[in-house]
Residue frames as qw, qx, qy, qz and C-alpha x, y, z in Angstrom:
[[0.637, -0.354, -0.600, -0.330, -39.25, 65.25, -8.33],
 [0.561, -0.264, -0.595, 0.511, -37.68, 65.10, -4.86],
 [0.067, -0.005, -0.197, 0.978, -37.97, 68.82, -4.40],
 [0.460, -0.291, -0.382, -0.747, -41.64, 68.70, -5.38],
 [0.676, -0.385, -0.629, -0.003, -42.37, 66.06, -2.67],
 [0.433, -0.187, -0.448, 0.760, -40.50, 68.07, -0.07],
 [0.106, -0.129, -0.057, -0.984, -42.42, 71.21, -1.03],
 [0.579, -0.376, -0.510, -0.513, -45.78, 69.41, -0.71],
 [0.642, -0.326, -0.610, 0.331, -44.80, 67.98, 2.71],
 [0.244, -0.084, -0.285, 0.923, -43.81, 71.45, 3.96],
 [0.292, -0.247, -0.268, -0.884, -47.08, 72.93, 2.68],
 [0.653, -0.394, -0.604, -0.231, -49.13, 70.26, 4.40],
 [0.557, -0.285, -0.536, 0.567, -47.27, 70.75, 7.71],
 [0.109, 0.005, -0.117, 0.987, -47.55, 74.55, 7.59],
 [0.410, -0.315, -0.409, -0.752, -51.28, 74.47, 6.77],
 [0.601, -0.397, -0.691, 0.063, -51.99, 72.33, 9.84],
 [0.311, -0.850, 0.040, -0.423, -51.01, 75.22, 12.12],
 [0.010, 0.580, -0.695, 0.425, -48.95, 75.14, 15.26],
 [0.662, -0.170, -0.730, 0.007, -48.91, 71.83, 17.20],
 [0.415, -0.616, 0.272, -0.611, -50.31, 72.16, 20.70],
 [0.221, 0.170, -0.911, 0.305, -49.25, 69.90, 23.50],
 [0.672, -0.435, -0.365, -0.475, -52.14, 68.03, 25.07],
 [0.359, -0.515, 0.624, -0.465, -52.30, 67.23, 28.74],
 [0.837, 0.058, -0.507, -0.199, -51.79, 63.49, 28.67],
 [0.222, 0.302, -0.782, 0.498, -50.06, 63.15, 32.05],
 [0.678, -0.469, -0.503, -0.260, -52.03, 60.99, 34.40],
 [0.381, -0.718, 0.397, -0.427, -51.83, 61.55, 38.18],
 [0.376, 0.289, -0.861, 0.185, -49.65, 59.02, 39.96],
 [0.781, -0.461, -0.332, -0.261, -51.30, 56.50, 42.26],
 [0.285, -0.693, 0.559, -0.355, -50.00, 56.24, 45.78],
 [0.539, 0.193, -0.819, 0.025, -48.32, 52.97, 46.56],
 [0.798, -0.509, -0.085, -0.310, -49.84, 50.76, 49.19],
 [0.225, -0.649, 0.705, -0.175, -47.45, 49.64, 51.92],
 [0.599, 0.202, -0.761, -0.143, -46.26, 46.08, 51.47],
 [0.844, -0.449, -0.092, -0.277, -47.55, 43.43, 53.80],
 [0.208, -0.668, 0.695, -0.166, -45.09, 42.25, 56.40],
 [0.902, 0.133, -0.394, -0.117, -43.83, 38.78, 55.72],
 [0.758, -0.598, 0.258, 0.024, -42.24, 36.64, 58.41],
 [0.265, 0.724, -0.630, -0.097, -38.54, 36.27, 57.78],
 [0.909, 0.054, -0.411, -0.036, -37.20, 32.75, 57.36],
 [0.801, -0.578, 0.096, 0.125, -35.31, 31.07, 60.15],
 [0.134, 0.846, -0.514, -0.048, -31.60, 31.90, 60.16],
 [0.543, -0.396, 0.739, -0.039, -30.57, 28.43, 61.37],
 [0.269, 0.032, 0.905, 0.327, -32.24, 26.25, 58.75],
 [0.429, 0.232, -0.128, -0.864, -34.68, 27.57, 56.16],
 [0.844, 0.101, -0.326, -0.414, -35.55, 24.03, 55.05],
 [0.816, -0.396, 0.411, -0.090, -35.04, 20.68, 56.82],
 [0.583, 0.578, -0.565, -0.083, -32.04, 18.71, 55.72],
 [0.962, -0.273, -0.021, -0.015, -30.71, 15.31, 56.65],
 [0.692, 0.443, -0.298, 0.486, -27.05, 16.28, 56.04],
 [0.633, -0.511, -0.326, 0.482, -24.79, 16.94, 59.05],
 [0.004, -0.994, 0.047, -0.099, -23.97, 20.49, 60.10],
 [0.846, 0.058, -0.132, 0.513, -20.18, 20.91, 59.90],
 [0.414, -0.247, -0.116, 0.868, -19.57, 24.58, 60.61],
 [0.180, 0.872, 0.315, -0.329, -20.30, 28.12, 59.44],
 [0.564, 0.588, 0.131, 0.565, -19.13, 30.56, 56.81],
 [0.364, 0.017, -0.230, 0.902, -17.28, 33.76, 57.60],
 [0.252, -0.325, -0.131, -0.902, -20.57, 35.58, 57.39],
 [0.357, -0.113, 0.670, -0.641, -22.23, 33.21, 59.94],
 [0.789, 0.114, -0.241, -0.553, -24.34, 31.00, 57.64],
 [0.736, -0.270, 0.606, -0.133, -24.63, 27.37, 58.69],
 [0.388, 0.503, -0.694, -0.340, -22.65, 24.97, 56.45],
 [0.889, -0.042, 0.375, -0.258, -23.69, 21.40, 55.74],
 [0.110, -0.416, 0.831, 0.353, -21.75, 18.54, 54.16],
 [0.759, 0.261, -0.184, -0.567, -23.51, 16.75, 51.31],
 [0.965, -0.072, 0.235, -0.091, -23.55, 13.05, 50.54],
 [0.837, 0.426, -0.049, 0.340, -20.56, 13.32, 48.18],
 [0.660, -0.284, -0.147, 0.679, -18.50, 15.51, 50.55],
 [0.217, 0.492, 0.177, 0.824, -19.33, 18.96, 49.14],
 [0.147, -0.386, -0.524, 0.744, -20.09, 21.89, 51.48],
 [0.037, -0.519, -0.522, -0.676, -23.25, 23.96, 51.04],
 [0.104, 0.189, 0.468, -0.857, -25.46, 26.58, 52.75],
 [0.143, 0.592, 0.789, 0.083, -29.23, 26.83, 52.42],
 [0.030, 0.249, 0.181, 0.951, -30.66, 29.96, 50.83],
 [0.340, 0.087, 0.444, -0.824, -33.76, 31.63, 52.27],
 [0.719, 0.171, -0.209, -0.641, -35.85, 29.87, 49.62],
 [0.871, -0.201, 0.409, -0.183, -34.48, 26.50, 50.73],
 [0.843, 0.504, -0.174, 0.073, -32.10, 25.76, 47.82],
 [0.799, -0.392, 0.145, 0.433, -28.55, 24.57, 48.30],
 [0.347, 0.907, -0.220, 0.096, -25.74, 27.00, 47.41],
 [0.919, -0.073, -0.106, 0.372, -22.38, 25.27, 47.35],
 [0.135, -0.959, 0.250, -0.018, -19.39, 27.02, 48.92],
 [0.603, 0.520, -0.554, 0.242, -15.66, 26.44, 48.64],
 [0.810, -0.346, -0.403, 0.249, -14.01, 24.42, 51.35],
 [0.439, 0.139, -0.247, 0.853, -11.68, 27.40, 52.04],
 [0.250, -0.453, -0.057, -0.854, -14.71, 29.56, 52.98],
 [0.760, -0.449, -0.417, -0.217, -15.91, 27.05, 55.64],
 [0.095, -0.549, 0.629, -0.541, -15.03, 27.51, 59.28],
 [0.647, -0.121, -0.747, -0.093, -15.31, 23.99, 60.61],
 [0.654, -0.663, 0.054, -0.361, -16.74, 23.32, 64.10],
 [0.072, 0.531, -0.795, 0.284, -14.16, 22.15, 66.59],
 [0.707, -0.199, -0.670, -0.111, -14.73, 18.55, 67.76],
 [0.450, -0.661, 0.280, -0.531, -15.55, 18.33, 71.48]]
């Protein structure tokens, strides 16, 4: 029975003739240049009431939170907490 089904499938495929590849490739669209967006301020992307205490080794401004944790502000304005060992504290004057 299995050989019979295989024979019929082969006969159907051979009777269909050779398969021709159709041109289905669409031309690519040229990308439009992106609009220039003003970069956020390096000092403080979002206002904060916490005191500035120093910088990181990469130069980001570090703030101290209400509970004593250190954080930097991301360009979107969110707080990203950093380890105390990564903070270069400002020298008191």
